[in-house]
C-alpha positions in Angstrom: 21.4 174.4 15.2 24.9 173.5 14.4 26.4 172.4 17.3 29.3 169.7 17.8 28.7 166.6 20.0 32.0 165.5 20.7 35.4 166.8 19.5 38.7 165.2 20.2 42.1 164.9 18.8 42.0 161.2 16.7 45.7 162.4 15.3 48.6 164.6 16.3 51.8 163.8 14.0 54.2 165.8 11.9 54.6 164.8 8.7 58.3 163.0 8.9 61.3 164.8 6.6 60.7 164.2 3.1 57.6 162.3 3.0 55.0 163.0 1.0 51.0 163.5 1.6 48.9 160.3 1.1 45.5 159.0 1.9 43.9 158.6 4.5 41.1 155.8 5.4 38.6 156.1 8.0 40.2 154.2 11.2 43.4 153.3 9.6 46.6 155.6 9.2 48.4 153.9 6.3 48.1 155.5 2.6 45.4 152.9 1.0 44.6 152.2 -2.5 41.9 149.9 -4.4 42.1 146.4 -4.4 42.5 145.6 -8.2 41.3 142.3 -7.9 37.9 143.3 -6.0 37.7 146.4 -8.5 37.5 143.8 -11.4 38.2 146.9 -13.5 41.9 147.3 -12.6 42.7 150.6 -15.1 39.4 152.5 -13.7 41.8 152.3 -10.2 45.0 153.1 -11.6 47.6 150.5 -11.8 50.7 151.5 -9.6 53.1 152.3 -12.0 51.5 152.1 -15.2 47.5 151.8 -16.1 46.6 148.1 -17.4 46.4 148.0 -21.2 43.2 145.9 -22.6 40.9 147.3 -19.9 36.9 147.1 -20.3 35.9 150.6 -21.6 32.5 152.2 -20.3 29.6 149.7 -20.4 31.9 146.8 -20.0 30.5 144.5 -16.8 29.2 141.2 -15.5 25.7 140.8 -16.0 24.8 144.4 -14.8 26.6 143.2 -11.1 28.0 146.9 -11.4 25.0 148.7 -11.3 23.3 146.8 -8.2 22.6 148.6 -5.4 25.2 147.8 -2.6 23.9 145.7 0.2 25.6 147.9 3.1 24.5 151.5 3.9 27.3 153.6 1.9 26.9 155.8 4.9 27.8 153.8 8.1 30.7 155.2 9.7 32.6 152.2 8.9 31.7 151.9 5.2 34.4 152.0 2.5 37.9 150.1 4.3 37.4 146.7 3.3 38.1 146.9 0.0 41.3 148.9 0.2 45.1 148.0 0.5 48.3 150.1 1.3 49.3 152.0 -1.6 52.6 153.3 -2.4 52.0 157.3 -1.3 52.4 159.8 -3.9 56.0 161.6 -4.8 55.4 164.7 -6.9 53.5 166.6 -4.5 55.3 167.2 -1.1 53.4 168.7 2.0 53.0 172.1 3.3 55.2 173.1 6.6 52.5 172.1 9.2 52.1 169.4 11.1 48.8 168.0 11.2 45.9 167.2 13.9 42.3 165.4 13.1 39.9 165.8 15.3 36.3 164.2 15.0 33.1 165.3 16.0 29.3 165.9 14.9 27.1 168.8 13.5 23.8 168.9 14.2 21.6 169.8 10.9 17.6 169.5 10.0 18.1 165.8 8.7 20.1 164.0 12.2 23.5 164.4 13.3 26.4 164.0 10.7 29.5 162.9 11.4 32.6 165.0 10.3 36.2 165.6 10.7 38.2 168.6 10.8 41.8 168.7 9.3 43.8 171.4 11.2 47.4 172.7 11.1 49.0 172.5 14.6 49.4 175.8 16.7 48.0 177.8 13.5 44.4 179.8 15.1 41.8 181.1 13.0 43.1 178.8 9.6 41.2 179.8 6.5 38.3 177.2 5.9 38.1 174.6 3.4 34.7 172.5 3.5 34.6 169.5 1.2 31.4 168.0 -0.2 32.0 164.2 -0.6 30.4 162.5 -4.3 27.1 161.4 -3.6 27.6 157.6 -2.4 31.3 157.9 -1.4 31.9 158.0 1.9 33.7 161.5 2.9 36.8 159.2 4.4 37.6 159.0 1.3 38.8 162.6 0.9 41.2 162.3 4.1 43.9 162.9 1.5 42.7 166.6 0.8 42.5 167.4 4.4 46.0 166.1 4.9 47.1 168.0 2.3 44.9 171.4 2.4 46.3 171.1 6.1 49.7 171.1 5.7 49.3 174.3 3.9 47.4 176.3 6.6 44.1 175.3 6.0 41.5 174.1 7.9 39.5 171.4 6.4 36.1 170.2 7.5 35.0 166.9 5.7 31.4 165.4 6.1 30.7 162.0 6.4 28.3 162.5 3.1 26.4 165.2 0.9 23.2 164.5 0.4 20.1 163.8 2.2 18.2 167.4 1.5 21.4 169.5 2.8 22.9 170.2 -0.6 21.5 174.1 -0.5 22.6 174.4 3.2 25.1 172.2 4.2 28.3 174.9 3.8 26.4 177.2 5.5 25.7 174.6 8.6 29.4 173.8 8.6 30.8 177.1 8.9 28.6 178.1 11.4 29.3 174.6 13.6 33.4 175.7 13.5 32.3 179.0 15.5 31.3 176.9 18.7 32.7 174.6 21.0 36.2 173.0 20.9 36.9 173.9 17.6 36.0 177.4 17.4 39.7 179.0 17.5 41.1 176.5 15.0 38.7 177.6 11.8 37.8 180.8 9.9 34.5 180.8 8.3 35.0 184.2 7.1 37.2 182.8 4.2 35.5 179.9 3.2 36.7 177.6 0.2 34.4 174.9 -1.3 35.3 171.8 -2.6 33.6 169.3 -4.0 33.4 165.9 -6.4 30.9 164.6 -8.7 27.8 164.7 -7.0 28.9 166.9 -4.2 31.2 169.4 -6.4 27.6 170.2 -8.1 26.4 170.9 -4.5 29.3 173.4 -3.7 29.0 174.9 -7.2 25.8 175.7 -6.4 26.1 177.5 -3.5 28.3 180.2 -5.8 25.6 180.4 -8.2 22.4 179.1 -6.6 19.6 181.1 -8.8 20.5 178.8 -12.0 21.0 175.3 -10.6 19.1 172.2 -10.9 16.9 170.9 -7.7 17.7 170.0 -5.2 20.9 172.2 -5.3 19.2 175.8 -4.8 19.7 177.8 -1.8 22.0 180.9 -0.4 25.6 181.3 -0.8 26.8 180.8 2.6 28.4 184.0 4.5 32.4 184.5 3.7 32.5 182.6 0.6 36.1 183.4 -1.6 36.2 180.4 -3.9 34.6 177.1 -5.3 36.6 174.0 -7.0 34.9 171.0 -8.6 36.4 167.5 -9.4 34.3 165.7 -12.3 31.0 167.7 -11.3 28.8 169.8 -13.9 25.6 171.8 -13.2 23.5 170.4 -16.5 20.0 170.2 -15.5 19.1 166.5 -16.3 16.2 167.6 -18.7 18.3 169.7 -20.9 22.0 168.9 -21.0 23.0 171.6 -23.3 21.3 174.6 -21.0 23.1 177.6 -21.6 21.5 180.3 -19.4 24.2 182.2 -17.5 25.6 181.3 -14.2 26.8 184.6 -12.8 29.4 183.5 -9.7 30.7 186.4 -7.7 33.5 184.0 -6.6 36.4 182.6 -8.2 35.4 179.4 -9.6 37.4 176.0 -10.8 36.1 173.4 -12.8 38.7 170.4 -12.8 37.8 167.3 -14.9 39.6 163.9 -16.3 40.0 163.4 -19.4 38.8 159.7 -19.7 35.7 160.4 -17.5 32.7 159.0 -18.7 30.1 159.6 -15.5 31.2 163.4 -16.2 32.5 163.9 -19.3 34.8 166.7 -20.7 31.7 168.1 -22.9 29.5 168.3 -19.8 32.0 169.9 -17.8 32.3 172.4 -20.9 28.8 173.2 -21.1 28.9 174.4 -17.5 32.5 176.1 -18.1 30.6 177.8 -21.0 27.8 179.2 -18.9 30.2 180.7 -16.2 30.7 184.3 -16.1 31.0 186.9 -12.9 32.7 189.9 -11.6 35.9 187.6 -11.0 38.1 185.5 -13.2 37.3 181.5 -13.4 39.0 178.5 -14.4 39.3 175.2 -15.9 41.3 172.2 -15.7 41.9 168.8 -17.3 43.6 165.9 -15.9 44.6 164.2 -18.9 44.2 160.2 -18.7 42.2 160.1 -15.6 38.7 159.1 -15.0 36.1 160.1 -12.4 36.9 157.9 -9.4 40.7 158.7 -9.7 40.0 161.9 -7.5 39.6 159.7 -4.2 42.1 157.7 -2.1 40.3 154.8 -2.0 38.2 152.8 -4.7 35.2 150.6 -3.2 33.7 148.2 -6.0 30.5 148.0 -4.2 29.1 151.5 -5.4 31.6 152.8 -7.3 30.3 151.5 -10.6 33.7 151.0 -12.5 31.9 149.7 -15.5 30.0 153.2 -15.9 33.6 155.0 -16.6 35.9 154.3 -18.5 39.7 153.0 -17.9 42.1 155.6 -17.0 45.2 156.1 -18.7 47.3 157.1 -15.8 47.9 155.6 -12.8 45.6 156.3 -9.5 48.6 158.2 -7.9 49.4 160.1 -10.7 45.9 161.5 -11.0 46.1 162.4 -7.6 49.2 164.0 -8.0 48.1 166.2 -10.2 44.5 167.2 -8.5 46.8 168.4 -6.1 48.6 170.5 -8.3 45.6 172.1 -9.4 44.0 172.4 -5.8 47.2 174.1 -4.2 47.6 176.2 -7.2 43.8 177.7 -7.0 44.0 178.2 -2.9 47.2 180.1 -3.8 45.6 182.2 -6.8 42.0 182.6 -4.4 44.2 184.5 -1.5 46.3 186.4 -3.3 43.5 187.3 -6.2 45.8 186.4 -8.8 44.8 183.4 -11.2 48.6 183.6 -12.0 49.4 180.1 -10.1 46.9 178.3 -12.2 48.2 178.6 -15.2 51.5 177.5 -13.7 49.8 174.4 -12.7 49.9 173.2 -16.0 53.9 173.7 -16.9 54.8 169.9 -16.1 52.7 168.3 -18.3 49.5 166.4 -18.3 46.9 169.0 -17.2 45.6 171.6 -19.2 44.3 175.1 -17.7 42.0 177.6 -19.2 41.6 180.9 -17.2 39.1 183.3 -18.2 39.2 186.9 -16.9 36.0 188.5 -15.8 
């Protein structure tokens, strides 16, 4: 059922010497960050150089405005751009050796056509495939930094416009099947499939590794070729039983990454899922000190991100992205080599606490 309606390169430029990786919003090529005045909760976004003191804590807001449903369609292709402005790009993590090409297309699904983008390392055939699961109401363009970064390190990265609409159990399989056909068939290898997800999308990704013990609507069948799953700010605790301890057996390496200041998916909730994980291979947990829920995306949108339900971050947004990138690259290398050692090294620079468990 999966096919590409259209596929065209939309960007093809090498990273200039000395340039760092950065964020890419849909339809724009400049690094972007949140518009702090529009956010209303500056330190939830992360100030350019330091977190603002005295920002509201979890639950703060004005007349419940942060909880209001957005007036716009959050899955509209042009959504999520207006509230973003340019931001200096992070400096601590350099891109890999590959120039990156970006292609746009669509994947057919039972619920309709899903717009997607594929980030591919230039002149590399059959690159290992990464499928990114966006957060539930977060536009896929806000994870372009993941696509740029991983593609520069030799991965082909497929990012959908959205995760929901009932596709949670099957999206990874649909996406992996789609890249074997049409114009992109030579660019990615779905037989070496890594899943990365944020928030709701992270739960969907994680449940591909252990579907039988996941809550609805995430139960499904693991995709063929799955080699690892990394989640940002996600857990798999059933809403009716947040302290559930039923073992989750994952057949592939799993990394649970969270922020120490996340009030949407707390360290305790991630810890409860971590305690349930077991399996025939290693697994890891990483906590980014001072980061909150929304700092794993490169552009913050005040209409839907509900900052008032989160805690104020204690580190700048760019620092959170840098640390997330360190963990992500370490995990990809650990999966490739079969040795979790790079993850232990990820915490050596400070600001990241990593725990690795043996089978």
